[in-house]
C-alpha distance (Angstrom), angle and dihedral (degrees) to the residues before:
residue distance angle dihedral
M1 . . .
L2 3.76 . .
E3 3.76 93.0 .
A4 3.83 92.2 47.7
L5 3.88 93.6 49.2
L6 3.93 90.2 45.7
A7 3.80 89.8 52.4
D8 3.70 92.5 50.4
L9 3.84 94.0 46.4
L10 3.83 91.8 49.7
S11 3.68 95.4 48.6
L12 3.75 89.3 64.3
Q13 3.78 88.9 65.9
K14 3.86 91.2 -152.8
H15 3.73 104.7 102.7
Q16 3.78 144.2 53.9
I17 3.81 104.2 -130.1
S18 3.85 126.0 -156.6
V19 3.76 117.2 -175.5
Q20 3.86 124.5 -166.5
V21 3.75 116.7 -143.4
D22 3.84 141.6 154.8
R23 3.70 108.6 -122.5
R24 3.79 89.3 -150.2
R25 3.81 84.8 69.5
L26 3.77 104.8 28.4
P27 3.88 104.6 26.2
R28 3.80 94.7 155.1
L29 3.85 100.9 55.2
R30 3.80 106.4 110.0
A31 3.70 138.3 -162.0
R32 3.83 120.0 -110.0
P33 3.85 140.4 169.8
G34 3.82 103.9 -53.0
L35 3.80 93.9 13.5
Q36 3.80 130.9 94.4
V37 3.78 116.8 -171.7
V38 3.70 111.5 -156.2
D39 3.96 117.9 -165.9
S40 3.72 107.6 -144.7
G41 3.78 94.4 -175.4
S42 3.79 109.1 178.6
N43 3.97 94.2 -23.9
Y44 3.86 93.2 78.3
D45 3.81 99.0 142.2
Q46 3.86 94.6 45.7
C47 3.76 92.5 44.7
F48 3.85 91.3 45.4
A49 3.82 91.5 52.1
Q50 3.66 93.9 50.3
M51 3.71 96.2 49.4
V52 3.80 92.2 48.2
K53 3.77 88.7 53.5
E54 3.80 92.1 51.1
S55 3.81 93.9 47.0
D56 3.75 136.6 78.0
A57 3.91 94.8 -147.1
A58 3.71 140.4 5.6
F59 3.79 130.9 -137.8
L60 3.86 106.5 -159.4
I61 3.77 125.0 -155.4
A62 3.85 112.7 -177.1
P63 3.74 139.2 116.6
E64 3.71 122.0 -99.8
T65 3.88 90.4 -127.7
D66 3.81 115.5 120.8
G67 3.79 89.7 4.2
Q68 3.85 91.6 -72.5
L69 3.75 97.5 141.9
E70 3.76 95.4 40.4
A71 3.82 90.7 51.0
I72 3.87 96.8 54.9
T73 3.73 91.4 40.2
A74 3.80 90.7 54.8
A75 3.75 90.0 48.3
V76 3.82 92.1 56.5
E77 3.77 89.8 45.4
R78 3.82 90.8 54.2
C79 3.81 89.5 53.2
G80 3.83 88.9 55.3
K81 3.78 91.8 -120.5
L82 3.84 126.2 141.4
V83 3.88 113.5 -96.1
V84 3.82 108.1 -147.6
G85 3.78 89.7 -147.4
S86 3.75 142.2 30.1
S87 3.80 125.9 -27.0
A88 3.84 122.5 -98.7
A89 3.75 89.1 -111.1
A90 3.90 91.5 54.7
V91 3.85 90.3 44.5
K92 3.77 89.3 54.1
A93 3.80 93.5 48.5
A94 3.76 94.4 47.9
A95 3.82 94.3 41.5
D96 3.85 91.9 55.6
K97 3.93 101.3 68.6
M98 3.78 91.1 -165.7
L99 3.94 92.0 55.9
T100 3.86 87.0 43.9
Y101 3.74 90.9 55.6
R102 3.79 91.9 49.7
L103 3.76 92.9 50.2
L104 3.81 95.8 45.9
K105 3.94 90.3 46.6
A106 3.79 89.4 52.3
R107 3.78 89.3 59.2
D108 3.87 93.0 42.3
I109 3.76 90.8 -114.3
P110 3.88 110.2 161.8
T111 3.86 106.1 -108.8
P112 3.84 132.6 144.7
T113 3.86 118.4 -88.7
T114 3.72 106.0 -99.2
I115 3.76 130.5 -156.5
R116 3.80 130.5 -177.8
L117 3.84 115.4 -127.2
R118 3.71 113.8 -138.0
P119 3.91 123.6 -169.9
A120 3.78 92.0 -114.2
D121 3.79 95.9 49.2
D122 3.77 122.9 115.2
L123 3.89 101.4 -111.1
A124 3.78 89.8 -147.2
L125 3.82 84.4 71.8
I126 3.70 88.7 82.6
G127 3.71 94.6 60.6
R128 3.77 94.2 42.6
R129 3.85 95.5 51.5
L130 3.66 103.1 28.3
G131 3.83 110.4 21.8
Y132 3.82 125.7 -149.2
P133 2.98 140.6 -23.1
A134 3.85 92.0 38.4
V135 3.93 130.0 174.8
V136 3.79 122.9 -130.5
K137 3.80 118.7 -166.9
P138 3.80 142.7 148.4
I139 3.81 118.2 -81.0
D140 3.89 91.8 -120.3
G141 3.82 105.0 24.3
V142 3.73 124.0 139.3
G143 3.93 133.6 -154.3
C144 3.81 96.0 14.4
H145 3.85 90.1 -60.2
G146 3.76 108.0 163.7
V147 3.89 97.5 -0.4
F148 3.74 112.5 147.0
I149 3.88 131.7 177.7
I150 3.83 120.6 -137.5
R151 3.86 107.6 -156.5
Q152 3.80 100.1 179.6
S153 3.75 140.1 6.6
S154 3.83 93.2 -98.9
E155 3.81 89.9 66.2
L156 3.72 96.2 52.4
E157 3.79 103.0 98.1
Q158 3.77 96.9 37.4
T159 3.80 93.0 48.2
I160 3.83 94.7 47.5
A161 3.66 90.6 47.8
A162 3.78 92.0 50.7
A163 3.80 89.2 50.7
R164 3.77 92.3 49.5
R165 3.87 88.5 53.0
T166 3.75 92.3 50.8
A167 3.78 95.7 51.2
P168 3.87 102.3 25.9
G169 3.84 112.1 -163.5
A170 3.80 96.4 10.5
A171 3.78 123.0 118.4
L172 3.74 113.9 -111.9
L173 3.73 129.5 -138.6
A174 3.81 133.9 -162.7
Q175 3.75 130.7 -148.4
P176 3.87 136.0 170.2
Y177 3.69 111.2 -97.7
I178 3.72 112.7 -107.2
D179 3.80 114.8 -141.7
G180 3.90 114.6 -143.8
V181 3.71 143.9 72.8
H182 3.77 117.7 -34.1
A183 3.87 109.5 -129.2
S184 3.76 141.6 151.0
V185 3.84 136.6 -154.6
S186 3.72 122.7 -136.8
F187 3.76 110.9 -156.7
L188 3.83 143.0 157.8
T189 3.82 125.3 -128.8
D190 3.80 134.9 -173.9
G191 3.85 87.7 -156.7
S192 3.83 96.3 -90.0
R193 3.86 105.3 39.2
S194 3.71 131.5 42.5
L195 3.80 135.6 -146.4
P196 3.76 117.1 -163.3
L197 3.70 115.0 -143.6
T198 3.83 107.8 178.8
L199 3.89 142.5 -10.5
N200 3.83 104.9 -133.4
L201 3.76 127.2 -158.2
Q202 3.82 110.4 -133.5
E203 3.78 123.6 -147.3
I204 3.85 104.6 -141.4
R205 3.77 116.6 166.7
G206 3.76 137.1 173.8
R207 3.79 138.7 91.6
S208 3.74 102.5 -141.3
R209 3.88 100.0 11.3
L210 3.81 122.2 32.1
R211 3.80 120.2 -138.0
Y212 3.82 130.1 -176.7
H213 3.70 116.1 -126.3
G214 3.82 102.4 175.6
G215 3.77 127.2 -96.6
S216 3.84 147.4 -140.5
V217 3.70 135.4 -90.2
P218 2.96 139.0 -119.0
F219 3.80 101.8 30.2
D220 3.78 119.8 -165.0
H221 3.77 112.1 -150.6
P222 3.75 135.1 152.8
L223 3.72 93.0 -118.7
R224 3.83 95.1 50.3
A225 3.80 93.7 114.3
L226 3.80 91.4 49.7
A227 3.87 89.4 50.1
F228 3.73 89.5 51.3
R229 3.81 88.5 52.1
R230 3.62 91.1 54.5
A231 3.82 90.4 62.3
E232 3.75 89.4 56.6
E233 3.94 90.7 51.5
V234 3.80 93.6 47.1
V235 3.88 89.8 54.8
Q236 3.63 89.8 55.4
A237 3.76 94.1 45.7
I238 3.82 96.6 48.8
P239 3.87 112.6 46.7
G240 3.73 116.7 -149.3
L241 3.76 99.6 35.8
K242 3.80 108.1 140.4
G243 3.79 141.2 159.6
Y244 3.81 117.7 6.6
V245 3.84 114.7 6.9
G246 3.73 132.0 170.2
I247 3.83 129.1 -156.8
D248 3.91 123.7 -164.3
L249 3.70 114.2 -145.9
V250 3.77 141.3 171.0
L251 3.83 115.3 -134.1
T252 3.69 110.4 -145.5
D253 3.86 126.5 -175.2
H254 3.78 90.6 -81.4
D255 3.91 112.3 9.1
A256 3.84 146.2 42.7
V257 3.82 107.6 -126.3
V258 3.82 115.2 -161.4
I259 3.82 110.5 -136.5
E260 3.85 101.8 172.5
V261 3.73 143.3 -1.1
N262 3.82 119.4 -135.9
P263 3.84 109.9 -162.5
R264 3.73 95.0 -167.0
L265 3.72 145.3 44.1
T266 3.81 111.6 -47.8
T267 3.87 132.9 -159.4
S268 3.79 87.4 -101.5
Y269 3.86 86.3 74.9
V270 3.77 91.3 81.2
G271 3.76 92.0 56.2
V272 3.83 95.3 40.3
R273 3.78 92.3 56.6
Q274 3.77 90.8 55.5
V275 3.70 94.4 59.3
L276 3.84 102.8 31.0
R277 3.75 114.6 96.6
H278 3.77 91.0 -148.2
N279 3.77 132.9 63.6
P280 3.83 103.0 -95.5
A281 3.74 93.9 -158.1
A282 3.90 88.4 58.7
L283 3.73 90.8 49.9
I284 3.81 91.9 50.2
L285 3.89 91.6 50.3
D286 3.80 89.4 50.5
A287 3.78 92.8 48.5
V288 3.71 95.6 54.3
T289 3.74 90.3 52.1
G290 3.76 90.1 50.1
T291 3.84 106.1 -95.0
L292 3.89 123.7 119.1
P293 3.74 122.7 172.4
D294 3.65 122.1 -126.9
Y295 3.71 115.2 -80.6
N296 3.81 92.8 -122.8
A297 3.80 89.3 57.6
I298 3.78 92.0 68.4
R299 3.69 112.1 101.1
L300 3.86 127.6 -174.3
V301 3.81 125.7 -164.9
G302 3.75 131.2 -174.2
S303 3.80 122.8 -16.0
A304 3.88 138.0 -92.5
R305 3.78 135.5 -158.3
F306 3.76 118.8 -157.6
T307 3.76 124.2 -167.3
T308 3.87 130.9 -169.7
R309 3.75 116.7 -136.7
S310 3.83 113.9 175.6
R311 3.89 99.7 -45.2
N312 3.81 96.0 -30.9
V313 3.77 128.5 97.5
R314 3.72 123.6 -150.4
V315 3.79 120.9 -161.8
M316 3.81 120.0 -154.8
G317 3.77 121.3 176.2
S318 3.76 146.7 88.2
R319 3.71 139.5 -92.7
Q320 3.79 121.7 -160.3
């Protein structure tokens, strides 16, 4: 995802780009004309602060887990620099799935009933309130990390214990399992308007524990227009969303149910850029400064399938 974004930014030939990495994690990322690669090593915070000070804008790639994306977004905001993405307040709202649920429900946006599991709770509460199957997951997890399915009451204690081991210290949430097709919408927003780019099919597998394996784009589905409308509704429900945003949905026989909101670049980006006849990085930069193209100007060509293996993303597809 980082390599894809850098390639798109560099092709604009308008910016001098510095990227902060830890060579222990990304040893192969190389400098090239227009790109400086800074190895922060164990001095991440100091290096980050200095790079923000020397920059005009920051494009942040980090998970919401443990407040990571919120913290670095707030740091850029305090320096008075442009965040090429959502505000710290929006990141906080989207990262906290309980708060997201409340914001979506306040706007009557279809989303699963969500309850917070506390250590003293009667576990049978899940069955009484949600029924089975039910989903248990961390309050701030990403990419299906720590998402388990409880299919009957006899699995309650064992499944919740496994979820707590997977995400130690994290609050857990429970939701009813929504049966349907797993999908996502990749869209742009200037903070008040939205521009859907693609509907993406998600490949999520597992009987007792869900895992994300990638997906394909574009995805043709009868509820595509409704899924795109959900993007508009989510922008109104969560103030401060900006730039590239993804929403995860389940497409049922009659509705598009919002599962999660991702206030950042998502894995789908590597597929979207393969089929979009525009430079998506240019569109993102325009969106955060208040410019969105007309929906009818968006053109897609070909198809792409992206798979996640370990921490790598492989793209397979065609452009014509």
